[in-house]
Rosetta silent file (secondary structure, phi, psi, omega in degrees, C-alpha in Angstrom):
SEQUENCE: MALTTELWSALKRGPLALGGAPLGNLFAPLADADAIELVQHAWRRGVRYFDTAPHYGNGLSEQRIGAALHDVARDSFLLSTKVGRILVPDASAPRNQHGYVDGLPFAQAYDYSRDGVLRSLADSRRRLRQDRIDLVYAHDLDRATHGAEFERHFRTFVDSGLPALADLKGAGVIGAYGIGVNGVAICLDTLRHADLDVILLAGRYTLLDQSALAELLPLCARRGTRIVAGGPFNSGILATGAHPANGLVGYFDYAPAPPDVVARVAALEDFCMARGVSLKAAALQFPLAHPAVACVLAGARSIAELDENLALAARALPAAFWHDLRAGGLVVPDAPVPVAE
SCORE:     score description
SCORE:     0.000 S_00000001
   1 L     0.000  147.988 -179.074   14.699   -0.086  -10.445 S_00000001
   2 L  -146.687  158.830  172.678   12.549    1.994   -8.113 S_00000001
   3 L   -64.541  146.614  173.182    9.092    2.026   -6.624 S_00000001
   4 L   -63.042  156.829  177.993    6.540    3.929   -8.634 S_00000001
   5 H   -57.920  -37.597 -179.157    5.705    7.372   -7.315 S_00000001
   6 H   -64.351  -46.534  179.819    2.238    6.103   -6.431 S_00000001
   7 H   -66.554  -41.262  178.606    3.527    3.185   -4.345 S_00000001
   8 H   -59.159  -46.382  179.802    6.169    5.342   -2.671 S_00000001
   9 H   -63.152  -37.943 -179.945    3.564    7.919   -1.696 S_00000001
  10 H   -66.657  -39.595  178.135    1.284    5.197   -0.376 S_00000001
  11 H   -63.166  -36.440 -177.713    4.025    3.717    1.806 S_00000001
  12 H   -80.188  -10.040 -169.288    4.730    7.133    3.303 S_00000001
  13 H   -72.809  -43.921 -172.996    1.035    7.901    3.879 S_00000001
  14 L   -82.487  161.092 -179.349    0.248    5.881    6.993 S_00000001
  15 L   -70.040  -38.008  176.198    1.645    6.463   10.490 S_00000001
  16 L  -150.239  159.534  168.902    2.993    2.907   10.754 S_00000001
  17 E   -98.949  151.734 -177.583    2.655   -0.317    8.806 S_00000001
  18 E  -102.641  120.031  176.393    1.169   -3.360   10.541 S_00000001
  19 E   -83.401  140.297 -170.971    3.219   -6.549   10.587 S_00000001
  20 L   -96.321    4.152 -178.569    1.228   -9.769   10.443 S_00000001
  21 L   -60.183  -46.397  177.923    3.391  -12.228   12.404 S_00000001
  22 H   -60.450  -27.564  179.601    1.372  -11.899   15.653 S_00000001
  23 H   -72.187  -10.872  173.638   -1.792  -12.492   13.614 S_00000001
  24 H   -97.903   15.218  179.587   -0.392  -15.942   12.821 S_00000001
  25 L    69.798   43.907  175.275   -0.206  -16.781   16.544 S_00000001
  26 E   -66.258  116.643  176.866    3.488  -16.043   17.000 S_00000001
  27 L    71.656  -25.774 -176.941    4.403  -17.401   20.466 S_00000001
  28 L  -154.559  149.114 -177.835    0.794  -17.202   21.720 S_00000001
  29 L   -74.183  151.928  175.601   -2.717  -17.812   20.363 S_00000001
  30 L  -135.829  131.869 -178.756   -5.031  -15.032   19.214 S_00000001
  31 L   -66.734  147.284  179.342   -8.721  -15.602   18.549 S_00000001
  32 H   -53.355  -48.829 -176.350   -9.905  -15.187   14.961 S_00000001
  33 H   -61.865  -38.958  179.851  -12.405  -12.490   15.904 S_00000001
  34 H   -68.492  -39.496  179.277   -9.789  -10.523   17.846 S_00000001
  35 H   -64.899  -44.327 -179.315   -7.278  -10.725   14.987 S_00000001
  36 H   -65.493  -42.834  178.910   -9.822   -9.552   12.420 S_00000001
  37 H   -64.775  -35.738  178.512  -11.018   -6.700   14.627 S_00000001
  38 H   -61.645  -46.252  179.508   -7.397   -5.628   15.206 S_00000001
  39 H   -63.681  -43.819 -179.595   -6.759   -5.308   11.451 S_00000001
  40 H   -66.733  -36.810  175.907  -10.009   -3.433   10.886 S_00000001
  41 H   -64.220  -41.391  178.309   -9.255   -1.124   13.817 S_00000001
  42 H   -58.745  -43.919  178.720   -5.811   -0.437   12.344 S_00000001
  43 H   -61.967  -43.052  179.346   -7.413    0.587    9.056 S_00000001
  44 H   -63.249  -29.996  179.607   -9.855    2.870   10.888 S_00000001
  45 L   -83.292   -0.666  176.217   -6.906    4.466   12.707 S_00000001
  46 L   105.746   -0.522  175.850   -5.172    5.293    9.430 S_00000001
  47 L   -68.647  130.904 -174.707   -2.845    2.323    8.933 S_00000001
  48 L  -126.356    7.161  176.718   -2.615    1.790    5.187 S_00000001
  49 E  -135.740  125.878 -178.131    0.022   -0.922    4.744 S_00000001
  50 E  -124.361  129.312 -179.011   -0.390   -4.511    5.950 S_00000001
  51 E  -117.126  141.962  178.384    2.324   -7.167    5.644 S_00000001
  52 L  -149.304 -171.120 -179.260    1.961  -10.920    6.030 S_00000001
  53 L  -169.042  151.501  173.458    3.476  -14.217    4.845 S_00000001
  54 L   -58.330  -31.948 -178.165    2.567  -17.894    4.405 S_00000001
  55 L   -60.534  -29.453 -172.344    5.100  -18.652    7.154 S_00000001
  56 L   -76.385   92.531 -179.522    3.027  -16.813    9.772 S_00000001
  57 L    73.853   26.071 -178.842    0.946  -19.597   11.274 S_00000001
  58 L    54.207   48.881  177.445    1.057  -21.635    8.043 S_00000001
  59 L    94.643   -7.078 -176.961   -1.263  -19.218    6.282 S_00000001
  60 H   -64.695  -42.129  178.974   -3.304  -18.213    9.332 S_00000001
  61 H   -62.315  -44.844  177.947   -2.138  -14.593    9.249 S_00000001
  62 H   -60.165  -44.261 -178.630   -2.968  -14.294    5.546 S_00000001
  63 H   -59.988  -43.773 -178.454   -6.383  -15.844    6.118 S_00000001
  64 H   -70.184  -42.454  177.685   -7.216  -13.423    8.916 S_00000001
  65 H   -64.261  -39.226  176.633   -5.983  -10.331    7.073 S_00000001
  66 H   -59.798  -43.901  178.851   -7.953  -11.441    4.029 S_00000001
  67 H   -64.576  -38.637 -176.790  -11.133  -11.739    6.079 S_00000001
  68 H   -69.875  -36.512 -172.264  -10.558   -8.350    7.702 S_00000001
  69 H  -103.246    2.373 -173.414   -9.890   -6.417    4.493 S_00000001
  70 L   -58.084  -37.811 -176.808  -12.169   -8.247    2.073 S_00000001
  71 L  -101.010   10.055  177.868  -14.859   -5.548    2.108 S_00000001
  72 L   -90.253  140.227 -179.268  -12.469   -2.576    2.376 S_00000001
  73 L   -53.480  122.618 -170.146  -11.937   -0.496   -0.771 S_00000001
  74 H   -61.615  -34.089 -178.105   -8.906   -2.113   -2.405 S_00000001
  75 H   -80.515    4.290 -179.294   -7.205    1.114   -3.433 S_00000001
  76 H   -94.610    0.748  179.897   -7.305    2.378    0.162 S_00000001
  77 L  -152.161  160.541  172.955   -4.493    0.132    1.428 S_00000001
  78 E  -105.509  145.074 -178.001   -1.264   -1.631    0.448 S_00000001
  79 E  -134.309  132.989  175.169   -0.799   -5.348    0.980 S_00000001
  80 E  -129.586  148.675  170.577    2.381   -7.417    0.906 S_00000001
  81 E  -141.379 -170.754 -169.854    3.124  -11.093    1.305 S_00000001
  82 E  -134.952  156.418  177.087    6.081  -13.375    0.685 S_00000001
  83 E  -124.537  167.225 -178.458    7.224  -16.246   -1.504 S_00000001
  84 L   120.769  -21.824  174.915    9.856  -18.951   -1.041 S_00000001
  85 E  -119.967  131.403  172.597    7.857  -21.339    1.118 S_00000001
  86 E  -100.615  134.122  175.491    5.188  -23.676   -0.223 S_00000001
  87 E   -94.627  119.986 -177.073    2.503  -24.837    2.211 S_00000001
  88 E  -106.011  119.130  179.785    1.741  -28.531    1.689 S_00000001
  89 E   -54.576  131.381 -177.815   -1.542  -29.814    3.203 S_00000001
  90 L  -155.725  102.025 -177.537   -0.741  -32.323    5.934 S_00000001
  91 L   -62.713  -22.759 -179.105   -3.363  -33.361    8.468 S_00000001
  92 L   -92.131   -0.355 -178.703   -0.634  -34.883   10.661 S_00000001
  93 L   -64.350  140.248  177.752    1.506  -31.713   10.742 S_00000001
  94 L   -60.996  142.837  179.715    2.100  -30.365   14.258 S_00000001
  95 L   -75.918  -18.345  176.886   -0.090  -27.390   15.105 S_00000001
  96 L  -109.748  113.122 -178.264    2.892  -25.684   16.772 S_00000001
  97 E  -141.865  138.809  169.256    5.694  -24.964   14.302 S_00000001
  98 L    56.553   32.863 -179.963    8.529  -22.440   14.011 S_00000001
  99 L    88.577   -5.431  179.190    7.394  -20.445   17.051 S_00000001
 100 E  -100.936  137.628 -176.188    3.764  -20.270   15.888 S_00000001
 101 L  -111.301  145.249  177.387    1.094  -21.989   17.954 S_00000001
 102 L    53.436   45.823  178.887   -2.168  -23.553   16.834 S_00000001
 103 L   -82.369 -177.331 -179.109   -1.420  -22.890   13.175 S_00000001
 104 L   -78.206  157.020 -172.935   -3.092  -24.366   10.116 S_00000001
 105 L   -80.285   78.468  176.550   -2.406  -28.019    9.136 S_00000001
 106 E  -134.857  154.637  164.715    0.389  -27.622    6.612 S_00000001
 107 E  -103.966  155.667 -177.726    4.005  -28.631    6.250 S_00000001
 108 E  -108.199  142.142  175.459    6.462  -26.150    4.730 S_00000001
 109 E  -136.461  132.114  179.415    8.796  -26.696    1.776 S_00000001
 110 E   -76.115  137.076  176.814   11.267  -24.145    0.412 S_00000001
 111 L  -159.344  105.795 -179.634   10.946  -23.322   -3.280 S_00000001
 112 L  -102.546   13.611 -179.776   12.414  -20.147   -4.805 S_00000001
 113 L   -78.251  172.825  175.467   11.923  -21.274   -8.422 S_00000001
 114 H   -57.003  -48.969 -179.781    9.549  -19.740  -10.940 S_00000001
 115 H   -61.937  -39.901  178.983    7.008  -22.490  -10.334 S_00000001
 116 H   -64.780  -42.406  178.076    7.393  -22.104   -6.589 S_00000001
 117 H   -62.030  -46.526 -178.103    6.896  -18.342   -6.751 S_00000001
 118 H   -65.013  -42.169  179.895    3.798  -18.668   -8.931 S_00000001
 119 H   -66.919  -45.045 -179.129    2.273  -21.401   -6.778 S_00000001
 120 H   -60.020  -45.669 -177.954    3.026  -19.608   -3.511 S_00000001
 121 H   -67.390  -38.731  177.515    1.566  -16.343   -4.745 S_00000001
 122 H   -61.991  -42.508  178.062   -1.545  -18.043   -6.142 S_00000001
 123 H   -64.163  -42.297 -179.925   -2.141  -19.745   -2.789 S_00000001
 124 H   -63.623  -40.937  179.432   -1.591  -16.461   -0.940 S_00000001
 125 H   -61.908  -36.155  177.248   -4.030  -14.610   -3.168 S_00000001
 126 H   -67.367  -45.430 -179.815   -6.697  -17.195   -2.340 S_00000001
 127 H   -65.534  -36.963 -178.811   -6.085  -16.921    1.395 S_00000001
 128 H   -81.881  -12.271  179.502   -5.991  -13.114    1.195 S_00000001
 129 L    59.369   40.871 -178.517   -9.051  -13.024   -1.067 S_00000001
 130 L  -134.514  139.793  174.787   -7.298  -10.509   -3.308 S_00000001
 131 L   -80.579  -32.898 -175.496   -6.461  -10.545   -7.010 S_00000001
 132 L  -114.582  134.312  172.227   -3.685   -7.977   -6.658 S_00000001
 133 E  -114.760  129.780 -173.014   -0.772   -7.973   -4.202 S_00000001
 134 E   -74.781  -45.120 -179.132    1.107   -4.678   -4.031 S_00000001
 135 E  -132.191  137.247  178.030    4.508   -5.873   -2.806 S_00000001
 136 E  -127.018  130.066 -179.854    5.987   -9.386   -2.818 S_00000001
 137 E  -114.699  137.039  165.799    9.140  -10.364   -0.945 S_00000001
 138 E   -73.719  124.184 -165.644   11.273  -13.485   -1.286 S_00000001
 139 E   -97.301  131.770  170.637   11.287  -14.626    2.333 S_00000001
 140 L    55.513   39.809  178.590   14.268  -15.641    4.491 S_00000001
 141 L   -86.795   78.303 -175.276   16.640  -16.161    1.581 S_00000001
 142 L  -149.492  165.780 -178.376   19.781  -16.180    3.736 S_00000001
 143 H   -66.898  -35.638 -178.554   22.569  -18.387    5.050 S_00000001
 144 H   -61.810  -34.831  179.829   21.232  -18.370    8.598 S_00000001
 145 H   -79.641  -41.806 -167.122   18.006  -20.013    7.394 S_00000001
 146 H  -106.467  -13.809  177.494   19.390  -22.400    4.766 S_00000001
 147 H    55.311 -126.001 -176.366   22.935  -23.248    5.841 S_00000001
 148 H   -65.950  -18.146 -179.858   24.608  -25.538    3.312 S_00000001
 149 H   -88.609   -0.277 -174.067   21.602  -25.234    0.990 S_00000001
 150 H   -59.100  -49.904 -175.139   21.882  -21.462    0.696 S_00000001
 151 H   -58.581  -40.434  179.592   23.848  -21.295   -2.557 S_00000001
 152 H   -64.090  -46.418  179.874   21.399  -23.615   -4.300 S_00000001
 153 H   -65.446  -39.343 -178.288   18.365  -21.642   -3.151 S_00000001
 154 H   -65.571  -45.324  179.813   19.994  -18.318   -3.975 S_00000001
 155 H   -63.549  -39.762  176.874   20.954  -19.382   -7.495 S_00000001
 156 H   -59.886  -43.266 -179.935   17.449  -20.757   -8.079 S_00000001
 157 H   -64.758  -47.945 -177.936   15.949  -17.449   -7.015 S_00000001
 158 H   -63.070  -42.157 -174.745   18.276  -15.303   -9.137 S_00000001
 159 H   -82.064  -26.805 -169.556   17.906  -17.491  -12.235 S_00000001
 160 H  -128.651  -53.098 -176.560   14.225  -18.445  -11.961 S_00000001
 161 H   -68.380  -40.574 -178.483   12.204  -16.875   -9.150 S_00000001
 162 H   -64.831  -46.070  174.412   13.365  -13.309   -9.686 S_00000001
 163 H   -59.900  -32.253  177.072   12.450  -13.235  -13.402 S_00000001
 164 H   -64.156  -41.410  177.909    9.036  -14.628  -12.430 S_00000001
 165 H   -64.206  -39.698  177.554    8.491  -11.702  -10.063 S_00000001
 166 H   -62.137  -40.393  178.314    9.520   -9.283  -12.811 S_00000001
 167 H   -65.480  -40.700  178.613    6.985  -10.889  -15.155 S_00000001
 168 H   -63.442  -39.092  176.715    4.249  -10.667  -12.524 S_00000001
 169 H   -65.565  -43.427  178.774    4.994   -6.988  -12.054 S_00000001
 170 H   -60.773  -31.875  179.812    4.927   -6.437  -15.800 S_00000001
 171 L   -84.785   -4.976  179.213    1.522   -8.126  -15.973 S_00000001
 172 L    81.671    7.940  178.494    0.160   -5.946  -13.142 S_00000001
 173 L   -72.431  -34.695  174.874   -0.445   -8.894  -10.800 S_00000001
 174 E  -126.668  158.782 -179.381    1.965   -7.333   -8.279 S_00000001
 175 E   -94.294  -28.884 -176.611    3.108   -3.749   -7.912 S_00000001
 176 E  -163.662  165.187 -179.472    6.693   -4.254   -6.751 S_00000001
 177 E  -149.937  161.514  179.434    9.057   -6.942   -5.485 S_00000001
 178 E  -176.211 -148.247  179.002   12.137   -7.519   -3.390 S_00000001
 179 E  -127.011  150.871  176.379   13.365   -9.631   -0.487 S_00000001
 180 E  -121.448  108.178 -168.666   12.283   -9.883    3.138 S_00000001
 181 E  -143.053  171.200  178.328   15.240  -10.809    5.349 S_00000001
 182 L  -108.777    1.541 -174.334   16.961  -10.296    8.690 S_00000001
 183 L  -126.575  155.295  179.563   20.520   -9.792    7.407 S_00000001
 184 H   -81.294  -40.712 -173.355   22.521   -7.166    5.531 S_00000001
 185 H   -58.627  -42.253 -178.626   24.832   -9.500    3.587 S_00000001
 186 H   -66.134  -32.007  176.562   22.042  -11.181    1.619 S_00000001
 187 H   -64.180  -45.630  179.171   20.699   -7.770    0.578 S_00000001
 188 H   -65.320  -40.824  178.115   24.107   -6.788   -0.796 S_00000001
 189 H   -60.083  -45.023 -177.138   24.502  -10.176   -2.496 S_00000001
 190 H   -67.510  -40.990 -179.356   21.120   -9.865   -4.189 S_00000001
 191 H   -67.729  -18.563  174.041   21.707   -6.289   -5.306 S_00000001
 192 H   -73.587  -21.632 -177.195   24.919   -7.418   -7.012 S_00000001
 193 H  -104.050  -22.654 -171.555   22.814   -9.675   -9.223 S_00000001
 194 L  -159.217  158.156  169.304   19.611   -7.724   -9.699 S_00000001
 195 L   -83.567  146.870  176.066   17.701   -4.545   -9.114 S_00000001
 196 L  -128.800  145.863  174.134   15.016   -4.625   -6.433 S_00000001
 197 L   -72.929  -41.095 -167.570   12.127   -2.258   -5.839 S_00000001
 198 E  -154.600  150.155  173.979   12.063   -2.721   -2.093 S_00000001
 199 E  -128.204  125.985  170.415   13.697   -4.609    0.779 S_00000001
 200 E   -90.827  106.302 -175.140   11.908   -5.535    3.970 S_00000001
 201 E  -109.359  113.079 -175.592   14.833   -5.472    6.395 S_00000001
 202 E   -96.389  119.774  168.008   14.026   -6.706    9.891 S_00000001
 203 L    81.302    0.548 -175.371   16.095   -5.562   12.833 S_00000001
 204 L  -107.435    1.791  167.173   19.173   -4.252   11.046 S_00000001
 205 L  -140.586   87.060 -175.636   18.354   -0.570   11.095 S_00000001
 206 L  -137.354  177.118  176.446   17.028    0.193   14.536 S_00000001
 207 L   -61.420  -23.821 -177.083   17.861    2.250   17.581 S_00000001
 208 L   -98.299  -31.400 -171.920   19.916   -0.738   18.757 S_00000001
 209 L  -135.091  110.661  179.359   21.436   -2.055   15.521 S_00000001
 210 L  -111.949   34.333 -175.566   22.574    0.185   12.661 S_00000001
 211 L   -66.916  -15.746  177.427   24.544   -2.457   10.761 S_00000001
 212 L   -82.830   -8.363 -169.053   22.723   -1.546    7.527 S_00000001
 213 L   -72.597  -41.166 -169.469   23.928    2.045    7.621 S_00000001
 214 L   -65.300  -45.837 -173.552   27.482    1.849    6.323 S_00000001
 215 L  -119.009  -46.568 -170.930   26.941    0.127    2.979 S_00000001
 216 H   -68.399  -50.233 -175.258   23.404   -1.062    2.341 S_00000001
 217 H   -64.617  -41.154  174.590   21.342    2.061    2.950 S_00000001
 218 H   -61.857  -38.069  177.995   23.567    4.359    0.834 S_00000001
 219 H   -63.004  -44.600  178.765   23.475    1.776   -1.965 S_00000001
 220 H   -63.082  -40.307  179.163   19.681    1.603   -1.782 S_00000001
 221 H   -62.381  -39.658  179.805   19.418    5.388   -1.794 S_00000001
 222 H   -68.722  -36.202 -173.666   21.561    5.582   -4.943 S_00000001
 223 H   -95.601   -2.672  178.724   19.641    2.854   -6.749 S_00000001
 224 L    78.119   17.709  175.315   16.138    3.845   -5.686 S_00000001
 225 L   -87.245  121.111 -176.785   15.510    0.670   -3.685 S_00000001
 226 E   -88.142  149.084  178.047   13.307    1.525   -0.722 S_00000001
 227 E  -106.643  126.527  165.666   13.679   -0.001    2.721 S_00000001
 228 E   -96.056  114.796 -174.522   10.738   -1.111    4.828 S_00000001
 229 E   -85.448   98.325  177.736   12.215   -1.121    8.330 S_00000001
 230 E   -90.059  168.649  176.722   10.788   -4.160   10.092 S_00000001
 231 L    57.118   46.657 -176.256   11.440   -5.307   13.636 S_00000001
 232 L   -63.677  -18.610  177.688   11.903   -1.809   15.129 S_00000001
 233 L   -98.903    8.631 -179.321   11.949   -3.351   18.619 S_00000001
 234 H    51.258   52.085  179.428   14.520   -6.037   17.638 S_00000001
 235 H    71.407   10.029  171.543   12.133   -8.885   18.555 S_00000001
 236 H   131.678  -28.821 -170.056   10.975   -7.150   21.696 S_00000001
 237 H   -67.153  -26.827  176.555   13.852   -5.884   23.813 S_00000001
 238 H   -80.412   -8.332  173.556   13.401   -2.263   22.738 S_00000001
 239 H   -96.238  -42.580 -177.189    9.760   -2.539   23.812 S_00000001
 240 H   -85.347  -22.280 -172.531   10.207   -4.415   27.087 S_00000001
 241 L    88.832  172.590 -175.584   13.538   -2.883   28.062 S_00000001
 242 L   -65.167  -32.239 -177.166   16.676   -4.663   29.173 S_00000001
 243 L  -130.324   83.427 -177.669   15.036   -6.143   32.257 S_00000001
 244 L   -58.191  157.706  178.843   11.329   -6.809   31.617 S_00000001
 245 H   -67.069  164.918  175.302    8.909   -6.962   34.504 S_00000001
 246 H    63.916   23.157  175.422    7.898  -10.210   36.176 S_00000001
 247 H    73.339   11.471  178.730   11.344  -11.721   35.738 S_00000001
 248 L   -71.443  162.217  179.910   10.940  -12.202   31.980 S_00000001
 249 L  -101.249  137.020  175.696   13.928  -12.212   29.661 S_00000001
 250 L   -70.708  135.772 -178.173   14.375   -9.555   26.997 S_00000001
 251 E  -101.947  137.450  176.532   14.291  -11.022   23.471 S_00000001
 252 E  -134.994  126.742 -177.646   16.648  -10.012   20.656 S_00000001
 253 L    52.016   47.419  172.011   16.488  -11.624   17.203 S_00000001
 254 L    67.503   18.694  179.790   13.853  -14.132   18.364 S_00000001
 255 E  -148.624  161.322  176.069   15.963  -15.447   21.263 S_00000001
 256 E   -53.582  132.864 -174.266   16.946  -14.388   24.798 S_00000001
 257 L   -67.356  137.036  175.520   19.230  -11.387   24.478 S_00000001
 258 L   -71.865  162.920 -174.542   22.949  -11.946   25.148 S_00000001
 259 H   -56.263  -37.818 -177.983   24.645   -9.903   27.899 S_00000001
 260 H   -67.337  -34.968  176.974   26.238   -7.345   25.550 S_00000001
 261 H   -69.583  -42.867  177.712   22.851   -6.541   24.003 S_00000001
 262 H   -57.753  -42.334 -179.376   21.222   -6.272   27.425 S_00000001
 263 H   -64.432  -40.718 -179.941   23.939   -3.824   28.484 S_00000001
 264 H   -68.017  -38.896  177.798   23.452   -1.652   25.380 S_00000001
 265 H   -67.907  -38.445  177.404   19.690   -1.563   25.845 S_00000001
 266 H   -60.086  -39.719  178.049   20.142   -0.674   29.519 S_00000001
 267 H   -65.644  -40.369  176.615   22.284    2.295   28.457 S_00000001
 268 H   -64.660  -41.939  178.136   19.602    3.408   25.986 S_00000001
 269 H   -59.750  -47.629 -179.558   16.943    3.037   28.676 S_00000001
 270 H   -61.131  -41.589  179.483   18.917    5.129   31.163 S_00000001
 271 H   -62.035  -47.276 -179.525   19.511    7.786   28.526 S_00000001
 272 H   -65.190  -44.869 -177.911   15.817    7.968   27.629 S_00000001
 273 H   -60.846  -39.560 -178.953   14.628    7.904   31.234 S_00000001
 274 H   -64.813  -20.977 -178.098   16.916   10.783   32.195 S_00000001
 275 L  -111.039    7.640  177.861   15.261   12.908   29.487 S_00000001
 276 L    66.660   32.121 -177.669   11.677   11.791   30.043 S_00000001
 277 L  -113.135  139.467  176.544   11.496   10.065   26.663 S_00000001
 278 L   -73.841  128.093  176.008    9.868    6.708   25.930 S_00000001
 279 H   -59.413  -39.395 -179.692   12.355    4.129   24.663 S_00000001
 280 H   -65.363  -39.699  178.119    9.593    2.667   22.492 S_00000001
 281 H   -62.487  -44.441  179.340    8.819    6.048   20.934 S_00000001
 282 H   -62.549  -39.948 -179.074   12.472    6.571   20.072 S_00000001
 283 H   -65.082  -39.093 -179.208   12.683    3.061   18.591 S_00000001
 284 H   -72.651  -30.145 -174.204    9.653    3.606   16.357 S_00000001
 285 H   -91.985  -29.092 -173.852   10.783    7.009   15.121 S_00000001
 286 H   -55.829  -48.667 -172.548   14.531    6.560   14.616 S_00000001
 287 H   -62.649  -28.552 -174.365   14.580    4.514   11.365 S_00000001
 288 H   -68.646  -12.882 -179.416   12.420    6.962    9.407 S_00000001
 289 H   -70.101  -21.880 -179.444   15.111    9.638    9.486 S_00000001
 290 L   -80.303  134.014 -175.433   17.093    7.841    6.798 S_00000001
 291 L   -65.577  -19.202  178.206   16.011    8.865    3.277 S_00000001
 292 L   -80.392  -14.328 -175.609   16.104    5.252    2.009 S_00000001
 293 E   -87.180  121.432 -178.958   13.521    4.130    4.598 S_00000001
 294 E   -82.985  -40.191 -177.743    9.953    4.210    3.290 S_00000001
 295 E  -164.756  167.767  175.451    8.142    3.194    6.464 S_00000001
 296 E  -108.183  132.554 -176.862    8.416    1.350    9.770 S_00000001
 297 E  -111.859  117.100 -178.609    6.656   -2.001   10.084 S_00000001
 298 E  -130.147  135.365  175.652    5.631   -3.088   13.593 S_00000001
 299 E   -80.033  163.198  175.205    3.483   -6.005   14.677 S_00000001
 300 L  -149.881  146.671 -178.217    0.762   -5.794   17.313 S_00000001
 301 L  -106.010  -12.361 -177.378   -1.168   -8.422   19.231 S_00000001
 302 L  -150.396  163.565  176.547   -4.020   -6.267   20.518 S_00000001
 303 H   -62.492  -39.898  179.362   -5.869   -3.037   19.827 S_00000001
 304 H   -61.742  -41.891  179.505   -4.322   -1.517   22.948 S_00000001
 305 H   -66.185  -41.681  178.031   -0.829   -2.382   21.727 S_00000001
 306 H   -63.021  -47.452 -179.419   -1.542   -0.970   18.289 S_00000001
 307 H   -60.677  -38.366  177.194   -2.975    2.251   19.696 S_00000001
 308 H   -63.864  -44.732  178.998    0.078    2.648   21.914 S_00000001
 309 H   -60.446  -42.723  179.935    2.430    2.182   18.954 S_00000001
 310 H   -64.058  -41.457  179.403    0.533    4.745   16.889 S_00000001
 311 H   -65.340  -42.006 -178.661    0.607    7.281   19.720 S_00000001
 312 H   -69.631  -35.844  179.057    4.322    6.758   20.339 S_00000001
 313 H   -65.692  -28.160 -177.237    5.171    6.985   16.643 S_00000001
 314 H   -95.125   -7.059 -175.327    3.429   10.369   16.484 S_00000001
 315 L   -70.885  129.718  177.664    4.811   11.779   19.761 S_00000001
 316 L   -72.616  128.256  177.399    7.066   14.807   19.298 S_00000001
 317 L  -111.211  146.509 -175.316   10.485   14.251   20.857 S_00000001
 318 L   -62.206  142.314  177.172   12.879   17.098   21.694 S_00000001
 319 H   -58.397  -36.759 -178.943   15.504   17.983   19.106 S_00000001
 320 H   -64.217  -31.233  178.316   18.107   17.925   21.867 S_00000001
 321 H   -59.498  -49.190 -177.667   17.263   14.300   22.633 S_00000001
 322 H   -67.277  -39.626  178.323   18.248   13.154   19.148 S_00000001
 323 H   -61.367  -47.442 -177.774   21.348   15.333   19.099 S_00000001
 324 H   -68.408  -32.830  177.658   22.530   14.024   22.469 S_00000001
 325 H   -58.605  -45.669 -179.325   21.747   10.422   21.488 S_00000001
 326 H   -74.457  -43.065 -178.864   24.160   10.631   18.601 S_00000001
 327 H   -63.280  -30.231 -179.611   26.726   12.790   20.407 S_00000001
 328 L   -83.142    2.687  176.949   26.760   10.300   23.279 S_00000001
 329 L    75.926   17.138 -179.903   27.691    7.417   21.002 S_00000001
 330 L   -83.949  -16.554  164.809   24.456    5.501   21.567 S_00000001
 331 L  -130.783  163.434 -176.968   23.930    5.324   17.802 S_00000001
 332 L   -62.528  147.767 -169.609   26.650    5.488   15.163 S_00000001
 333 L   -59.577  -31.238 -176.954   27.901    9.055   14.622 S_00000001
 334 L   -98.381   13.294  177.394   26.676    9.468   11.041 S_00000001
 335 L   -69.986  127.221  174.370   23.205    8.029   11.591 S_00000001
 336 L   -62.070  145.567  177.599   20.516   10.525   10.484 S_00000001
 337 L  -118.256  158.063 -171.008   18.223   11.549   13.313 S_00000001
 338 L   -63.444  -21.586  178.912   14.577   12.579   13.024 S_00000001
 339 L  -108.228  121.537 -178.982   15.112   16.291   13.711 S_00000001
 340 L   -67.261  142.925  178.778   17.314   18.108   11.205 S_00000001
 341 L   -91.764    0.000    0.000   20.105   20.167   12.721 S_00000001
């Protein structure tokens, strides 16, 4: 299975895709008006792919993106959301859940079945105020999330949820489907059971972590499954650097970075600084060199942050920088780099 030519071209069209987790108040609150203006500003700047999920603020991110894009010509952008979690109205639910603050009053329940997929997508379409969703990902279907319940959820998805997504695509309700995860193993497991159009892979093909390179990316290239490279800053440390200002701790995979990661980022920082190159620019540009990668998906919390990301993604970096990066062992030796040799 592969993305249609039209969807593939659309993914490649924009400079970056905008991730919606910050719009759900990840770690810190964002005013509704500021979130909506950020999305509309992104569209004006040429961003044409927006990703969100029910998980992000218990529907808050979807609600805000829906408000921002409601009056924008529908064929001028791509929109993705995720299934696998059902939001259950609960007035007593804590407003701070799963790292999101001041979210909407829902409790979450996992459901990867056909009924769960259909209900989740119907709810998302209402929050997004859209009849059509271009890409749908099964969210966080991995052992790290589900532990002892993983096998049950995975089998439910393969036997029930996945055929539902195929039916939705056949009916034109969605354009493509896949999984949105943080690990390589679950991608390989799923591809052994089914074809996927696309995988949103967060943090596993970055300037810091190329664990997807050896097996997953070649497999996707052969089978026509496109990769949306999420988490290009690995939860922040490639943006803040190994030792952020003001005594803050660098974050990797949503937690304080361990010493070995800090050391590797420090080496990347020193390498970039010696050549007058922005570490953030290198992080945003590196994943796109692989032919299986359709686009890079980065979140932003403000217009200034978005504008900086767009400028860095477009900044020309010297060919020698990429050559020396690989020759110096700072990325794996066979990793494609953005400038062809």
